[in-house]
NUTORTOR-624468 format. One record per residue (C-alpha): chain; z, x, y; residue in three letters; residue number from 1. Coordinates in pm, 1 decimal, always signed. Each point is the difference from the previous one (the first is absolute). Layout:
[r "A", [Z, X, Y], "ALA", NUM]
...
This chain:
[r "A", [+10546.4, +5464.1, +11514.5], "UNK", 1]
[r "A", [-204.7, +5.7, +323.0], "UNK", 2]
[r "A", [+232.8, +272.0, +137.2], "UNK", 3]
[r "A", [-39.3, +211.1, -313.1], "UNK", 4]
[r "A", [-378.8, -38.2, +14.4], "UNK", 5]
[r "A", [-11.7, +94.4, +365.5], "UNK", 6]
[r "A", [+218.9, +306.8, -65.0], "UNK", 7]
[r "A", [-223.5, +107.5, -283.6], "UNK", 8]
[r "A", [-307.2, -30.9, +219.3], "UNK", 9]
[r "A", [+165.2, +219.5, +263.8], "UNK", 10]
[r "A", [+74.5, +282.5, -241.2], "UNK", 11]
[r "A", [-262.2, +276.7, -27.6], "UNK", 12]
[r "A", [-214.8, -52.3, -305.0], "UNK", 13]
[r "A", [+29.3, +268.4, -265.9], "UNK", 14]
[r "A", [-333.3, +145.2, -108.1], "UNK", 15]
[r "A", [-98.0, -51.5, -359.3], "UNK", 16]
[r "A", [+86.6, +301.5, -212.9], "UNK", 17]
[r "A", [-307.6, +198.8, -103.9], "UNK", 18]
[r "A", [+187.3, +218.0, -248.3], "UNK", 19]
[r "A", [+299.3, +27.5, -222.5], "UNK", 20]
[r "A", [+191.5, +317.4, +80.0], "UNK", 21]
[r "A", [+306.0, +170.3, -143.1], "UNK", 22]
[r "A", [+193.1, +299.8, +128.0], "UNK", 23]
[r "A", [+260.6, +212.2, -175.7], "UNK", 24]
[r "A", [+172.0, +336.6, +15.1], "UNK", 25]
[r "A", [+172.5, +227.9, -250.8], "UNK", 26]
[r "A", [+219.2, +296.2, +88.3], "UNK", 27]
[r "A", [-130.2, +350.7, -64.8], "UNK", 28]
[r "A", [+308.5, +172.4, +141.0], "UNK", 29]
[r "A", [+107.7, +266.2, -252.5], "UNK", 30]
[r "A", [+341.2, -32.8, -164.0], "UNK", 31]
[r "A", [+104.4, +356.5, +82.7], "UNK", 32]
[r "A", [-131.1, +338.5, +112.1], "UNK", 33]
[r "A", [-369.9, +54.4, -69.4], "UNK", 34]
[r "A", [-257.5, +252.9, +111.6], "UNK", 35]
[r "A", [-187.9, -123.5, +307.7], "UNK", 36]
[r "A", [-375.8, +36.4, +39.1], "UNK", 37]
[r "A", [-237.1, +126.1, +265.2], "UNK", 38]
[r "A", [+136.6, +336.1, +113.7], "UNK", 39]
[r "A", [-31.6, +318.1, -204.3], "UNK", 40]
[r "A", [+289.0, +169.4, +179.9], "UNK", 41]
[r "A", [+273.9, -227.5, -133.7], "UNK", 42]
[r "A", [+260.9, +170.0, -216.6], "UNK", 43]
[r "A", [+218.1, -277.7, -145.6], "UNK", 44]
[r "A", [+5.6, -374.6, -76.4], "UNK", 45]
[r "A", [+85.7, -279.2, +242.9], "UNK", 46]
[r "A", [+352.4, -31.6, +139.2], "UNK", 47]
[r "A", [+20.1, -362.8, +104.9], "UNK", 48]
[r "A", [-193.1, -306.1, +117.0], "UNK", 49]
[r "A", [-103.7, -56.9, +361.0], "UNK", 50]
[r "A", [-159.9, -335.9, -76.1], "UNK", 51]
[r "A", [-101.6, -179.1, -317.7], "UNK", 52]
[r "A", [-354.2, +26.5, -130.5], "UNK", 53]
[r "A", [-196.9, -279.4, -161.9], "UNK", 54]
[r "A", [-293.9, -121.9, -200.3], "UNK", 55]
[r "A", [-125.8, -319.9, +161.8], "UNK", 56]
[r "A", [-270.8, -241.8, -106.1], "UNK", 57]
[r "A", [-213.4, -267.5, +160.1], "UNK", 58]
[r "A", [-174.2, -231.1, -249.3], "UNK", 59]
[r "A", [-280.0, -223.4, +126.5], "UNK", 60]
[r "A", [-167.8, -283.2, -191.0], "UNK", 61]
[r "A", [-305.7, -171.0, +146.9], "UNK", 62]
[r "A", [-125.2, -354.1, -60.7], "UNK", 63]
[r "A", [-197.9, +114.9, -305.2], "UNK", 64]
[r "A", [+314.9, +136.3, -160.4], "UNK", 65]
[r "A", [-103.3, +364.0, +47.6], "UNK", 66]
[r "A", [+309.7, +216.5, +39.3], "UNK", 67]
[r "A", [+25.8, +330.1, +186.7], "UNK", 68]
[r "A", [+310.7, +216.1, +39.8], "UNK", 69]
[r "A", [+62.6, +268.2, +262.7], "UNK", 70]
[r "A", [+290.1, +230.9, -84.7], "UNK", 71]
[r "A", [+146.2, +243.4, +253.1], "UNK", 72]
[r "A", [+244.0, +278.5, -83.9], "UNK", 73]
[r "A", [+225.1, +229.5, +204.6], "UNK", 74]
[r "A", [-115.7, +300.5, -201.8], "UNK", 75]
[r "A", [-199.6, +321.0, +46.3], "UNK", 76]
[r "A", [-282.8, -136.7, -213.7], "UNK", 77]
[r "A", [-71.9, -157.8, -335.2], "UNK", 78]
[r "A", [-173.8, +223.6, -252.7], "UNK", 79]
[r "A", [-270.9, -167.4, -201.8], "UNK", 80]
[r "A", [+201.7, +17.4, -321.7], "UNK", 81]
[r "A", [+258.8, -236.3, +153.1], "UNK", 82]
[r "A", [-251.2, -223.8, +178.4], "UNK", 83]
[r "A", [-206.2, -39.4, -315.5], "UNK", 84]
[r "A", [+306.8, -87.1, -207.5], "UNK", 85]
[r "A", [+111.6, -266.8, +246.8], "UNK", 86]
[r "A", [-351.7, -141.6, +30.2], "UNK", 87]
[r "A", [-43.3, -16.7, -378.3], "UNK", 88]
[r "A", [+332.2, -179.3, -45.4], "UNK", 89]
[r "A", [-76.4, -251.4, +276.3], "UNK", 90]
[r "A", [-340.2, -68.4, -149.0], "UNK", 91]
[r "A", [+152.6, -57.9, -344.6], "UNK", 92]
[r "A", [+307.6, -194.2, +113.4], "UNK", 93]
[r "A", [-141.2, -186.8, +301.5], "UNK", 94]
[r "A", [-374.9, +3.2, -45.9], "UNK", 95]
[r "A", [-37.8, +187.4, +327.8], "UNK", 96]
[r "A", [-334.2, +176.1, +27.1], "UNK", 97]
[r "A", [+15.5, +365.6, +106.6], "UNK", 98]
[r "A", [-209.6, -68.6, +309.1], "UNK", 99]
[r "A", [+263.7, -247.5, +117.1], "UNK", 100]
[r "A", [+293.6, +240.8, +1.0], "UNK", 101]
[r "A", [+41.6, +228.3, +301.9], "UNK", 102]
[r "A", [+267.1, +270.4, -26.9], "UNK", 103]
[r "A", [+78.9, +180.6, +325.9], "UNK", 104]
[r "A", [+259.2, +266.6, +84.5], "UNK", 105]
[r "A", [+149.4, +71.6, +342.3], "UNK", 106]
[r "A", [-1.2, +377.0, -68.8], "UNK", 107]
[r "A", [+356.8, +49.2, +115.2], "UNK", 108]
[r "A", [+109.4, +363.2, -35.9], "UNK", 109]
[r "A", [+361.2, -106.1, -49.4], "UNK", 110]
[r "A", [-66.2, -196.6, -315.9], "UNK", 111]
[r "A", [+45.5, +116.6, -360.2], "UNK", 112]
[r "A", [-255.2, +203.9, -189.8], "UNK", 113]
[r "A", [-232.7, -230.1, -195.3], "UNK", 114]
[r "A", [-106.4, +223.5, -287.7], "UNK", 115]
[r "A", [-262.8, +145.7, -42.1], "UNK", 116]
[r "A", [-99.7, -44.6, +367.2], "UNK", 117]
[r "A", [+0.2, +341.3, +176.2], "UNK", 118]
[r "A", [+104.8, +154.8, -327.8], "UNK", 119]
[r "A", [-21.0, +367.6, +100.3], "UNK", 120]
[r "A", [+226.9, -40.3, +302.8], "UNK", 121]
[r "A", [+349.0, -13.6, -146.9], "UNK", 122]
[r "A", [+261.6, +249.6, -120.5], "UNK", 123]
[r "A", [+197.8, -236.7, -221.5], "UNK", 124]
[r "A", [+234.6, +75.5, -286.4], "UNK", 125]
[r "A", [-72.2, -176.4, -332.1], "UNK", 126]
[r "A", [+282.2, -244.9, +76.1], "UNK", 127]
[r "A", [-143.5, -79.6, +342.8], "UNK", 128]
[r "A", [-343.4, -45.2, -153.4], "UNK", 129]
[r "A", [+145.5, -245.2, -250.6], "UNK", 130]
[r "A", [+142.7, -208.1, +288.2], "UNK", 131]
[r "A", [-340.3, -3.0, +169.0], "UNK", 132]
[r "A", [-183.7, -105.3, -315.6], "UNK", 133]
[r "A", [+247.3, -281.4, -65.8], "UNK", 134]
[r "A", [-53.7, -114.7, +359.2], "UNK", 135]
[r "A", [-377.9, -7.6, -57.1], "UNK", 136]
[r "A", [+51.7, -236.7, -291.9], "UNK", 137]
[r "A", [+217.2, -215.3, +224.9], "UNK", 138]
[r "A", [-277.0, -10.5, +263.9], "UNK", 139]
[r "A", [-257.9, -117.0, -254.6], "UNK", 140]
[r "A", [+230.9, -281.5, -107.3], "UNK", 141]
[r "A", [+81.2, -93.5, +360.0], "UNK", 142]
[r "A", [-368.4, -44.4, +85.2], "UNK", 143]
[r "A", [-39.7, -250.3, -283.2], "UNK", 144]
[r "A", [+327.4, -170.8, +85.5], "UNK", 145]
[r "A", [-68.8, -46.4, +369.6], "UNK", 146]
[r "A", [-356.8, -121.3, -53.5], "UNK", 147]
[r "A", [+123.4, -248.4, -259.9], "UNK", 148]
[r "A", [+276.3, -125.5, +230.4], "UNK", 149]
[r "A", [-250.8, -62.0, +280.0], "UNK", 150]
[r "A", [-230.0, -188.3, -238.7], "UNK", 151]
[r "A", [+294.7, -211.8, -116.0], "UNK", 152]
[r "A", [+84.1, -93.4, +361.4], "UNK", 153]
[r "A", [-337.1, -142.5, +103.6], "UNK", 154]
[r "A", [+26.5, -275.1, +261.3], "UNK", 155]
[r "A", [-240.7, -160.4, +250.5], "UNK", 156]
[r "A", [-66.8, +230.3, +294.0], "UNK", 157]
[r "A", [-231.9, +84.4, +288.9], "UNK", 158]
[r "A", [-132.9, +347.4, +79.8], "UNK", 159]
[r "A", [-97.0, +132.4, +340.7], "UNK", 160]
[r "A", [-97.6, +341.7, +135.0], "UNK", 161]
[r "A", [+59.4, +187.6, +322.0], "UNK", 162]
[r "A", [-15.4, +358.6, +114.8], "UNK", 163]
[r "A", [+220.2, +208.0, +225.9], "UNK", 164]
[r "A", [+15.5, +362.5, +110.0], "UNK", 165]
[r "A", [+268.8, +265.9, +0.4], "UNK", 166]
[r "A", [-47.2, +361.0, +102.7], "UNK", 167]
[r "A", [+244.1, +234.8, -174.4], "UNK", 168]
[r "A", [-254.0, +130.0, -257.3], "UNK", 169]
[r "A", [-155.7, +331.8, +104.1], "UNK", 170]
[r "A", [-284.6, +190.5, -160.6], "UNK", 171]
[r "A", [+162.1, +306.9, -152.4], "UNK", 172]
[r "A", [-305.4, +222.4, -59.9], "UNK", 173]
[r "A", [+46.0, +256.2, +274.9], "UNK", 174]
[r "A", [-256.9, +276.3, +50.2], "UNK", 175]
[r "A", [+155.3, +345.4, +40.2], "UNK", 176]
[r "A", [-115.9, +361.6, -5.2], "UNK", 177]
[r "A", [+94.8, +0.0, -369.6], "UNK", 178]
[r "A", [-195.3, -315.2, -78.2], "UNK", 179]
[r "A", [+105.2, -363.1, -27.4], "UNK", 180]
[r "A", [+375.8, -37.4, -42.0], "UNK", 181]
[r "A", [+242.5, -291.2, -2.3], "UNK", 182]
[r "A", [+111.5, -69.7, +357.0], "UNK", 183]
[r "A", [-95.6, -253.5, +266.9], "UNK", 184]
[r "A", [-362.2, -49.7, +100.7], "UNK", 185]
[r "A", [-18.1, -244.9, +292.5], "UNK", 186]
[r "A", [-381.4, +7.2, -16.1], "UNK", 187]
[r "A", [-22.3, -79.2, -372.4], "UNK", 188]
[r "A", [-99.5, -340.6, -139.5], "UNK", 189]
[r "A", [+271.0, -263.3, -47.5], "UNK", 190]
[r "A", [+20.4, -366.9, -96.9], "UNK", 191]
[r "A", [+291.1, -162.5, +181.7], "UNK", 192]
[r "A", [-75.5, -354.2, -117.7], "UNK", 193]
[r "A", [+277.8, -206.0, -161.6], "UNK", 194]
[r "A", [-154.0, -268.1, -224.3], "UNK", 195]
[r "A", [+233.3, -294.4, -61.9], "UNK", 196]
[r "A", [-40.7, -267.0, -269.3], "UNK", 197]
[r "A", [+233.2, -294.8, +58.4], "UNK", 198]
[r "A", [+107.5, -232.0, -282.1], "UNK", 199]
[r "A", [+160.0, -332.3, +95.7], "UNK", 200]
[r "A", [+150.0, -259.3, -229.0], "UNK", 201]
[r "A", [-108.9, -363.6, +14.0], "UNK", 202]
[r "A", [+292.0, -70.2, +235.5], "UNK", 203]
[r "A", [-124.2, +263.1, +244.9], "UNK", 204]
[r "A", [+268.2, +261.0, -72.7], "UNK", 205]
[r "A", [-92.8, +362.6, -60.1], "UNK", 206]
[r "A", [-14.4, +90.0, -370.1], "UNK", 207]
[r "A", [-138.7, +352.5, +29.1], "UNK", 208]
[r "A", [-177.1, +245.5, +225.5], "UNK", 209]
[r "A", [-228.5, +275.6, -126.6], "UNK", 210]
[r "A", [-68.4, +271.8, +257.3], "UNK", 211]
[r "A", [-138.5, +351.7, +3.6], "UNK", 212]
[r "A", [-36.5, +322.6, +193.7], "UNK", 213]
[r "A", [-197.7, +322.4, -42.6], "UNK", 214]
[r "A", [+266.5, +268.3, +19.0], "UNK", 215]
[r "A", [+185.0, +227.8, -239.1], "UNK", 216]
[r "A", [+356.5, -106.9, -74.4], "UNK", 217]
[r "A", [+124.0, +347.6, +91.6], "UNK", 218]
[r "A", [+224.7, -61.3, +298.4], "UNK", 219]
[r "A", [+281.9, +132.7, -217.7], "UNK", 220]
[r "A", [-93.9, +358.3, -83.0], "UNK", 221]
[r "A", [+94.9, +225.5, -289.5], "UNK", 222]
[r "A", [+359.3, +63.1, +103.8], "UNK", 223]
[r "A", [+82.4, -369.7, -50.5], "UNK", 224]
[r "A", [+141.2, -81.6, -344.3], "UNK", 225]
[r "A", [+97.7, -367.8, +27.9], "UNK", 226]
[r "A", [-218.4, -261.7, -168.0], "UNK", 227]
[r "A", [-189.0, -220.2, +244.7], "UNK", 228]
[r "A", [-329.9, -170.0, +75.6], "UNK", 229]
[r "A", [-32.4, +199.7, +325.1], "UNK", 230]
[r "A", [-146.6, -189.1, +297.3], "UNK", 231]
[r "A", [-169.7, -256.4, -227.1], "UNK", 232]
[r "A", [+334.0, -76.0, -165.7], "UNK", 233]
[r "A", [+170.2, -48.6, +335.4], "UNK", 234]
[r "A", [-285.1, -223.0, +120.5], "UNK", 235]
[r "A", [+25.5, -225.3, -306.1], "UNK", 236]
[r "A", [+378.1, -22.0, +35.9], "UNK", 237]
[r "A", [-32.5, -94.7, +368.7], "UNK", 238]
[r "A", [-245.4, -278.3, -78.8], "UNK", 239]
[r "A", [+210.1, -138.7, -284.6], "UNK", 240]
[r "A", [+304.6, +5.4, +227.3], "UNK", 241]
[r "A", [-192.8, -198.7, +262.5], "UNK", 242]
[r "A", [-141.3, -237.1, -266.1], "UNK", 243]
[r "A", [+273.8, -33.0, -265.6], "UNK", 244]
[r "A", [-199.2, -227.5, -231.2], "UNK", 245]
[r "A", [-313.8, +214.4, -0.5], "UNK", 246]
[r "A", [-117.3, +306.9, -192.0], "UNK", 247]
[r "A", [-157.0, +280.8, +205.0], "UNK", 248]
[r "A", [-252.0, +218.6, -184.3], "UNK", 249]
[r "A", [-144.9, +326.4, +135.2], "UNK", 250]
[r "A", [-347.0, +132.7, -87.3], "UNK", 251]
[r "A", [-72.3, +368.8, +55.7], "UNK", 252]
[r "A", [-347.7, +22.0, +151.3], "UNK", 253]
[r "A", [-226.7, +306.3, +41.0], "UNK", 254]
[r "A", [+269.1, +234.5, +129.7], "UNK", 255]
[r "A", [-79.3, +316.5, -194.4], "UNK", 256]
[r "A", [-43.1, +211.8, +313.4], "UNK", 257]
[r "A", [+241.8, -192.0, +224.0], "UNK", 258]
[r "A", [+366.4, +81.5, +69.5], "UNK", 259]
[r "A", [+266.6, -185.6, +198.4], "UNK", 260]
[r "A", [+63.9, +148.7, +342.0], "UNK", 261]
[r "A", [+278.5, +82.8, +75.1], "UNK", 262]
[r "A", [+154.1, +74.5, -337.0], "UNK", 263]
[r "A", [+275.6, +186.5, -191.0], "UNK", 264]
[r "A", [+303.1, -197.5, +123.0], "UNK", 265]
[r "A", [+144.5, -311.9, -161.1], "UNK", 266]
[r "A", [-6.7, -169.2, +339.5], "UNK", 267]
[r "A", [-377.9, +54.3, +10.0], "UNK", 268]
[r "A", [-44.6, -190.6, -327.9], "UNK", 269]
[r "A", [+211.7, -285.3, +135.3], "UNK", 270]
[r "A", [-192.2, +5.1, +329.1], "UNK", 271]
[r "A", [-341.9, -12.5, -167.3], "UNK", 272]
[r "A", [+114.4, -270.7, -239.8], "UNK", 273]
[r "A", [+127.0, -215.3, +285.7], "UNK", 274]
[r "A", [-315.4, +45.5, +207.1], "UNK", 275]
[r "A", [-218.5, -92.2, -297.4], "UNK", 276]
[r "A", [+214.0, -305.3, -84.3], "UNK", 277]
[r "A", [-4.0, -111.5, +363.6], "UNK", 278]
[r "A", [-379.7, +15.1, +5.4], "UNK", 279]
[r "A", [-22.3, -198.8, -323.3], "UNK", 280]
[r "A", [+233.5, -262.2, +148.1], "UNK", 281]
[r "A", [-202.7, -11.5, +322.1], "UNK", 282]
[r "A", [-317.2, -51.9, -204.4], "UNK", 283]
[r "A", [+163.4, -276.9, -203.6], "UNK", 284]
[r "A", [+88.7, -175.5, +323.9], "UNK", 285]
[r "A", [-354.0, +12.2, +135.6], "UNK", 286]
[r "A", [-326.1, -164.4, -103.4], "UNK", 287]
[r "A", [-72.0, +46.5, -370.9], "UNK", 288]
[r "A", [-332.4, -51.0, -178.1], "UNK", 289]
[r "A", [+17.7, -236.7, -300.2], "UNK", 290]
[r "A", [-72.4, +164.7, -334.3], "UNK", 291]
[r "A", [-160.3, -228.5, -254.7], "UNK", 292]
[r "A", [-103.3, +1.1, -368.0], "UNK", 293]
[r "A", [-156.6, +85.7, -231.7], "UNK", 294]
[r "A", [+133.9, +343.1, -92.9], "UNK", 295]
[r "A", [-252.2, +238.2, -155.8], "UNK", 296]
[r "A", [+82.3, +342.7, -139.1], "UNK", 297]
[r "A", [-179.7, +307.3, -133.3], "UNK", 298]
[r "A", [+126.6, +329.0, -143.7], "UNK", 299]
[r "A", [-201.5, +308.2, -93.8], "UNK", 300]
[r "A", [+70.1, +357.1, -108.9], "UNK", 301]
[r "A", [-231.7, +281.5, +105.7], "UNK", 302]
[r "A", [+11.8, +370.4, -87.2], "UNK", 303]
[r "A", [+57.7, +240.7, +289.7], "UNK", 304]
[r "A", [-118.8, +352.8, -77.8], "UNK", 305]
[r "A", [+189.9, +318.7, +77.1], "UNK", 306]
[r "A", [-175.0, +316.3, +115.5], "UNK", 307]
[r "A", [-105.5, +229.2, -282.2], "UNK", 308]
[r "A", [+270.0, +221.0, -149.7], "UNK", 309]
[r "A", [+29.5, +232.7, -297.4], "UNK", 310]
[r "A", [+275.2, +112.3, -230.1], "UNK", 311]
[r "A", [+6.7, +332.0, +188.6], "UNK", 312]
[r "A", [+87.3, -187.4, +319.5], "UNK", 313]
[r "A", [+336.6, -99.4, -144.8], "UNK", 314]
[r "A", [+64.1, +315.0, -199.7], "UNK", 315]
[r "A", [-2.3, +185.6, +332.5], "UNK", 316]
[r "A", [+230.5, -263.2, +149.7], "UNK", 317]
[r "A", [+264.2, +67.0, -266.1], "UNK", 318]
[r "A", [+97.9, +314.4, +192.6], "UNK", 319]
[r "A", [+30.2, -174.0, +335.7], "UNK", 320]
[r "A", [+325.0, +28.0, +196.7], "UNK", 321]
[r "A", [-11.9, -375.5, +58.5], "UNK", 322]
[r "A", [+196.9, -156.7, -287.3], "UNK", 323]
[r "A", [-172.9, -334.0, +46.5], "UNK", 324]
[r "A", [-340.3, +163.5, -42.8], "UNK", 325]
[r "A", [+124.6, +159.5, -320.3], "UNK", 326]
[r "A", [+110.0, -338.7, -133.4], "UNK", 327]
[r "A", [-334.2, -153.6, +89.7], "UNK", 328]
[r "A", [-180.9, +292.0, -169.4], "UNK", 329]
[r "A", [+203.4, -49.9, -318.0], "UNK", 330]
[r "A", [-96.8, -367.9, -10.5], "UNK", 331]
[r "A", [-367.5, +75.5, +58.8], "UNK", 332]
[r "A", [-7.0, +273.0, -265.5], "UNK", 333]
[r "A", [+164.7, -235.1, -246.9], "UNK", 334]
[r "A", [-282.5, -244.8, +67.9], "UNK", 335]
[r "A", [-254.5, +275.9, -58.9], "UNK", 336]
[r "A", [+172.7, +92.4, -327.7], "UNK", 337]
[r "A", [-26.7, -363.6, -110.4], "UNK", 338]
[r "A", [-369.6, -2.0, +94.5], "UNK", 339]
[r "A", [+48.3, -262.6, +269.8], "UNK", 340]
[r "A", [-25.7, +190.8, +331.5], "UNK", 341]
[r "A", [+70.7, -229.9, +293.3], "UNK", 342]
[r "A", [-336.0, -64.7, +167.0], "UNK", 343]
[r "A", [+63.1, -340.7, +156.3], "UNK", 344]
[r "A", [+257.4, -271.1, +53.4], "UNK", 345]
[r "A", [-34.9, -377.3, -42.9], "UNK", 346]
[r "A", [+35.1, -173.1, +335.0], "UNK", 347]
[r "A", [+89.2, -370.1, +49.0], "UNK", 348]
[r "A", [-169.9, -217.1, +263.8], "UNK", 349]
[r "A", [+107.5, -363.9, +30.9], "UNK", 350]
[r "A", [-82.3, -292.1, +228.0], "UNK", 351]
[r "A", [+178.1, -334.8, +36.5], "UNK", 352]
[r "A", [-172.1, -251.7, +229.3], "UNK", 353]
[r "A", [+155.3, -321.3, +129.6], "UNK", 354]
[r "A", [-289.3, -238.2, +69.5], "UNK", 355]
[r "A", [-198.1, +156.4, +283.1], "UNK", 356]
[r "A", [+313.6, +53.7, +209.0], "UNK", 357]
[r "A", [+160.9, +322.2, -126.3], "UNK", 358]
[r "A", [-71.0, +284.3, -241.5], "UNK", 359]
[r "A", [+249.7, +250.8, -135.3], "UNK", 360]
[r "A", [-172.3, +321.7, -108.0], "UNK", 361]
[r "A", [+239.5, +207.3, -211.3], "UNK", 362]
[r "A", [-84.8, +367.1, -57.7], "UNK", 363]
[r "A", [+178.0, +249.1, -222.6], "UNK", 364]
[r "A", [+148.6, +330.2, +109.6], "UNK", 365]
[r "A", [+111.9, +139.2, +332.9], "UNK", 366]
[r "A", [-295.4, -126.6, +199.8], "UNK", 367]
[r "A", [-68.2, +156.1, +340.5], "UNK", 368]
[r "A", [-48.6, -233.4, +293.7], "UNK", 369]
[r "A", [-377.8, +57.5, +20.0], "UNK", 370]
[r "A", [-44.3, -236.4, -295.8], "UNK", 371]
[r "A", [+161.1, -288.8, +186.3], "UNK", 372]
[r "A", [-193.4, +65.0, +319.8], "UNK", 373]
[r "A", [-334.3, +31.8, -179.1], "UNK", 374]
[r "A", [+57.5, -310.9, -214.0], "UNK", 375]
[r "A", [+80.0, -211.0, +305.8], "UNK", 376]
[r "A", [-312.5, +134.3, +171.9], "UNK", 377]
[r "A", [-218.8, -80.7, -300.9], "UNK", 378]
[r "A", [+142.1, -353.5, -32.1], "UNK", 379]
[r "A", [+23.8, -115.8, +363.7], "UNK", 380]
[r "A", [-11.0, -367.3, -93.4], "UNK", 381]
[r "A", [+288.4, +20.4, -246.9], "UNK", 382]
[r "A", [+372.1, -19.1, +70.6], "UNK", 383]
[r "A", [+131.3, +293.2, -201.5], "UNK", 384]
[r "A", [+318.8, +160.1, -122.1], "UNK", 385]
[r "A", [-89.4, +345.9, -134.8], "UNK", 386]
[r "A", [+285.9, +137.4, -208.3], "UNK", 387]
[r "A", [+39.4, +337.3, -166.8], "UNK", 388]
[r "A", [+268.2, +97.4, -254.8], "UNK", 389]
[r "A", [-106.0, -283.0, -229.3], "UNK", 390]
[r "A", [-3.5, -19.5, -381.5], "UNK", 391]
[r "A", [+9.3, +378.4, -48.9], "UNK", 392]
[r "A", [+106.8, +285.6, +228.0], "UNK", 393]
[r "A", [-159.7, +300.3, -167.2], "UNK", 394]
[r "A", [-60.2, +223.9, +305.8], "UNK", 395]
[r "A", [-129.7, -2.9, +357.6], "UNK", 396]
[r "A", [-337.9, -162.0, +63.5], "UNK", 397]
[r "A", [-183.2, +189.9, +274.4], "UNK", 398]
[r "A", [-330.0, -74.9, +169.6], "UNK", 399]
[r "A", [-279.4, +255.8, +37.4], "UNK", 400]
[r "A", [+131.7, +79.8, +348.7], "UNK", 401]
[r "A", [+347.8, +76.8, -132.0], "UNK", 402]
[r "A", [-138.8, +203.1, -291.1], "UNK", 403]
[r "A", [-205.3, +216.5, +233.2], "UNK", 404]
[r "A", [+290.3, +51.2, +239.3], "UNK", 405]
[r "A", [+232.7, +95.1, -287.0], "UNK", 406]
[r "A", [+376.2, -12.7, +23.8], "UNK", 407]
[r "A", [+272.4, -170.1, -200.1], "UNK", 408]
[r "A", [-170.5, -333.3, -68.4], "UNK", 409]
[r "A", [-317.0, +171.4, -125.9], "UNK", 410]
[r "A", [+141.7, +295.5, -193.0], "UNK", 411]
[r "A", [+369.3, +91.2, -23.3], "UNK", 412]
[r "A", [+123.5, -346.4, -95.0], "UNK", 413]
[r "A", [-199.3, +19.6, -323.5], "UNK", 414]
[r "A", [+242.5, +266.3, -126.1], "UNK", 415]
[r "A", [+297.2, -239.3, +9.3], "UNK", 416]
[r "A", [-201.6, -280.8, -155.7], "UNK", 417]
[r "A", [-103.4, +228.0, -286.3], "UNK", 418]
[r "A", [-370.2, -43.6, +73.4], "UNK", 419]
[r "A", [-242.1, +292.5, -44.8], "UNK", 420]
[r "A", [-109.9, +25.2, +361.4], "UNK", 421]
[r "A", [-194.9, -179.3, +271.1], "UNK", 422]
[r "A", [-253.6, -274.3, -61.0], "UNK", 423]
[r "A", [-372.5, +49.7, +40.2], "UNK", 424]
[r "A", [-153.6, -127.8, +321.6], "UNK", 425]
[r "A", [-133.0, -298.6, -195.5], "UNK", 426]
[r "A", [+348.2, -153.7, +7.5], "UNK", 427]
[r "A", [-43.9, -211.5, +313.7], "UNK", 428]
[r "A", [-335.5, -152.1, -90.7], "UNK", 429]
[r "A", [+110.4, -58.6, -359.8], "UNK", 430]
[r "A", [+296.7, -200.6, +124.1], "UNK", 431]
[r "A", [-203.2, -194.1, +254.6], "UNK", 432]
[r "A", [-264.6, -86.5, -255.3], "UNK", 433]
[r "A", [+279.0, -148.8, -211.7], "UNK", 434]
[r "A", [+154.8, -175.1, +301.9], "UNK", 435]
[r "A", [-335.8, -166.0, +67.7], "UNK", 436]
[r "A", [-22.0, -112.7, -363.8], "UNK", 437]
[r "A", [+343.7, -162.5, -15.3], "UNK", 438]
[r "A", [-42.7, -154.4, +345.2], "UNK", 439]
[r "A", [-327.6, -159.4, -108.0], "UNK", 440]
[r "A", [+168.1, -139.2, -309.7], "UNK", 441]
[r "A", [+259.4, -184.1, +210.6], "UNK", 442]
[r "A", [-263.2, -126.1, +245.1], "UNK", 443]
[r "A", [+66.9, +225.3, +298.4], "UNK", 444]
[r "A", [-298.9, +64.1, +225.1], "UNK", 445]
[r "A", [-96.5, +317.0, +187.5], "UNK", 446]
């Protein structure tokens, strides 16, 4: 008895669990060939699988019984019609408030089309379109399934946060004699931070790791036709290989104007995935800041206005040589015919704050890196994860600087998203006004 007592006293004491946490994953790998998203130049469906893709969920319950679920997906983006369906079902079936469900997409360009995201981009046959629409229904069900599985697996756990750095993201807005084009801009703004949220079971083993990076998942370019999660998929696989009993979840941050460098080769995707996973592992092995309850959450929609347009704008576009412009014009004219011209889009802003230790700010759309950098500057006393591609990916979200410079993120991308044109210059301040509102509601201080 004395020996057993002495041995027990020598063992490191396990910290009391502040939370109950559950983690789960559900496959999103398509059953057969399907049209891949992200590149307008593709001419046929997928022809194999490079690595499996997933929906993953992290459910967190604090001492007050408040539950929050973060869902990550190896997909181009979730359109609002799918996000809203999943959120409504989880509210009805699980009592989960909308503010407490975060839905993020990695924006892989070697994942299936998630209809109607980027709806004007594709040249599909009716049969191929049917496959895509069936897949969209599968995605909606998978979001509910994976969130429910994580909620059903709640167990005592500790959270901790650390931050690393990795440098393969490059600003892609390159100034040329013909204006801003997609290239490599070594002088452009970047955010190379790698936020890492560690989840440990009561016995000290790793249950899950949630990590992020601000970079497009476009290492694999348009000539690649195998399904994969790109560098983010390889990074998650590396971490789960190193930690077999843990779930690794990737958050896409504000990478709208960031590309991997180098890119185009499969080996580059593997290389970037390994370097990101290695940095996450290094961060896990270093000093981590405890993350404590309670968990507060806020969610708000705000209208972002497009620049003024008229019916004549799109009637002229019907004769354009660019087939994607013609498709966009047809959609806009249909809206005019139905007396609902597209003047604005609803934009989701969400904040989830863990005590005073960590805040996840989740923004919709393809958010350029300026939003992350400005938010961190405006909240210097807060530990922040600023994610884009959350809850709805309806188009690119530029700042005033990007709008004035022009280029793909400000203008041309709107064609493929089926939006009428660029935003007004009010877009940045409208979003930041809403950011300030949701941050106040969760107790964050500027």
